[in-house]
C-alpha positions as CSV (number, residue, x, y, z in Angstrom):
1,M,0.1,0.0,0.3
2,D,2.5,2.1,1.1
3,K,4.5,1.9,-2.4
4,I,1.4,2.7,-4.3
5,A,0.5,5.8,-2.8
6,K,4.0,6.9,-2.3
7,A,3.7,5.9,-6.3
8,L,0.8,7.9,-6.6
9,W,1.5,10.8,-4.7
10,N,4.9,11.4,-7.0
11,F,2.9,11.1,-10.5
12,I,0.7,13.9,-8.9
13,E,3.5,15.8,-8.3
14,K,5.4,15.5,-11.7
15,I,1.9,16.6,-13.5
16,A,1.2,19.6,-11.0
17,H,5.3,21.0,-11.4
18,G,4.5,20.2,-15.2
19,V,1.8,22.7,-14.9
20,L,2.9,24.9,-12.3
21,G,5.6,25.4,-13.9
22,A,4.6,26.0,-17.6
23,V,2.2,28.9,-16.1
24,F,5.6,30.3,-14.3
25,H,7.1,30.0,-17.2
26,V,4.1,31.5,-19.6
27,I,4.8,34.8,-17.6
28,G,8.1,34.8,-18.0
29,R,10.0,33.8,-14.2
30,E,11.2,30.5,-12.8
31,L,9.1,28.2,-10.5
32,P,10.8,28.7,-7.4
33,D,11.1,25.3,-5.1
34,E,9.6,27.6,-1.9
35,V,6.4,27.9,-4.5
36,F,6.4,24.9,-5.1
37,A,6.7,23.2,-2.0
38,S,4.2,25.0,-1.2
39,F,1.9,24.7,-3.5
40,M,1.5,20.5,-3.2
41,Q,1.2,21.0,0.2
42,F,-1.9,22.6,-0.6
43,V,-2.4,20.1,-3.4
44,K,-2.0,17.1,-0.9
45,F,-4.2,18.4,1.2
46,G,-6.8,19.0,-1.1
47,I,-7.0,14.9,-1.9
48,V,-6.7,14.0,1.0
49,G,-9.3,17.0,2.3
50,A,-11.7,15.4,-0.6
51,S,-11.4,11.5,0.3
52,N,-11.7,12.2,4.0
53,T,-15.1,14.6,3.1
54,L,-16.4,11.1,1.0
55,I,-15.2,9.1,3.8
56,S,-17.3,11.3,6.6
57,Y,-20.4,12.1,4.1
58,L,-20.6,8.2,3.2
59,T,-20.5,7.3,7.0
60,Y,-22.8,10.1,7.7
61,V,-24.9,9.2,4.9
62,I,-24.7,5.2,6.0
63,G,-25.3,6.3,9.6
64,I,-28.2,7.8,9.3
65,S,-29.4,5.4,6.7
66,V,-29.8,2.7,9.4
67,G,-31.7,4.7,12.0
68,L,-28.7,7.0,13.5
69,Y,-29.7,10.3,15.0
70,Y,-28.7,12.7,12.4
71,L,-26.3,14.2,15.0
72,A,-24.9,11.0,15.9
73,A,-24.3,10.2,12.6
74,S,-22.0,12.8,12.0
75,I,-19.8,12.6,15.3
76,L,-19.5,9.0,13.9
77,G,-18.6,10.2,10.7
78,F,-16.0,12.8,12.5
79,V,-14.0,10.7,14.1
80,V,-13.6,8.2,11.1
81,S,-12.7,11.2,9.0
82,V,-9.8,12.6,11.4
83,I,-8.4,9.5,11.6
84,H,-8.2,9.1,8.0
85,S,-7.2,12.6,7.6
86,F,-4.4,12.3,10.6
87,Y,-2.9,9.0,9.0
88,W,-2.7,10.1,5.0
89,N,-1.5,14.2,6.2
90,N,1.1,13.0,8.7
91,K,2.5,10.7,6.5
92,Y,1.7,12.5,3.2
93,V,1.1,16.2,3.5
94,F,3.0,17.5,6.7
95,A,5.4,14.3,6.3
96,A,8.2,15.7,8.8
97,D,12.1,15.3,7.5
98,D,14.9,12.9,8.6
99,T,15.6,15.8,10.6
100,T,12.8,17.0,12.2
101,Q,11.3,15.0,15.8
102,R,7.4,15.3,15.7
103,N,5.7,13.9,18.5
104,L,2.6,11.7,16.6
105,W,0.6,11.9,20.1
106,K,0.5,15.6,20.1
107,S,-0.1,16.2,16.7
108,F,-2.8,13.1,16.7
109,C,-4.2,15.2,19.2
110,R,-3.9,18.7,17.6
111,T,-5.3,17.1,14.7
112,F,-8.5,16.4,16.2
113,V,-8.7,19.2,18.1
114,A,-8.6,21.3,15.6
115,Y,-11.5,19.2,13.1
116,A,-13.2,19.1,16.5
117,G,-13.6,22.8,16.2
118,T,-14.3,22.8,12.7
119,G,-15.8,19.4,11.8
120,L,-17.3,18.5,14.8
121,V,-18.5,21.6,16.9
122,L,-18.7,24.6,14.2
123,N,-20.2,22.2,11.3
124,N,-23.3,20.8,13.6
125,I,-24.0,23.8,14.7
126,L,-24.2,25.2,11.9
127,L,-26.4,21.4,10.7
128,Y,-28.2,22.1,13.5
129,F,-29.3,25.2,12.3
130,Q,-29.9,24.8,9.3
131,V,-32.0,21.3,9.5
132,N,-33.9,23.0,12.7
133,V,-33.9,26.4,11.5
134,L,-33.9,27.0,8.2
135,G,-35.8,23.5,7.0
136,W,-32.5,22.5,5.0
137,S,-32.1,19.0,3.9
138,K,-30.1,17.0,6.4
139,V,-28.3,15.3,3.6
140,I,-27.2,18.9,1.8
141,A,-26.4,21.1,4.3
142,P,-23.2,19.0,5.3
143,L,-22.2,20.1,1.6
144,V,-22.6,23.7,2.0
145,N,-20.6,23.8,5.6
146,L,-17.3,22.6,3.6
147,L,-17.0,25.8,2.4
148,I,-16.4,26.8,5.7
149,T,-14.8,24.6,7.4
150,I,-12.2,23.2,4.8
151,P,-9.9,26.5,4.7
152,L,-10.2,26.6,8.1
153,N,-9.0,22.7,8.5
154,F,-6.0,23.3,6.3
155,L,-4.5,26.8,8.2
156,L,-4.9,24.5,11.8
157,N,-3.2,21.5,10.1
158,K,-0.6,23.4,8.8
159,L,0.2,26.5,11.3
160,W,-0.6,23.9,14.5
161,A,-1.5,20.4,14.4
162,F,1.8,19.4,12.0
163,R,3.8,22.6,13.3
164,N,7.2,21.3,13.2
165,K,9.9,21.9,16.6
């Protein structure tokens, strides 16, 4: 699995380097390594986030389809998605190099808190308001909330949860 994941990330990185390099070439500039590294981190976070969102949403929909209360299904989706997100973000998105020490337990707790603030607390407050006050569909409302929670999650993960010592 690890070899497949690395091959996939390398393939994505080559495509992204070609595209971003072409854009920089068109504007008459050279692509700085730091710019590319930041861009790739954002792309990888987006890919992990998309799969994470799908896992969370599918868990939520399955939960409500088997009779779980919608907020309980939301919490279940949150827990499953945080575990998934932590693994991929730690291993591939915000990976520490060989010279950097990272306390995995501390990073996991920070990831959990970062996602809890946006994916659990904020999302469920918005979900409750949208479903019970505005009368929105409990299937559609979580999708709308992504416009708020995804950017906040990226910033919290980059600047706090996976911050290197």
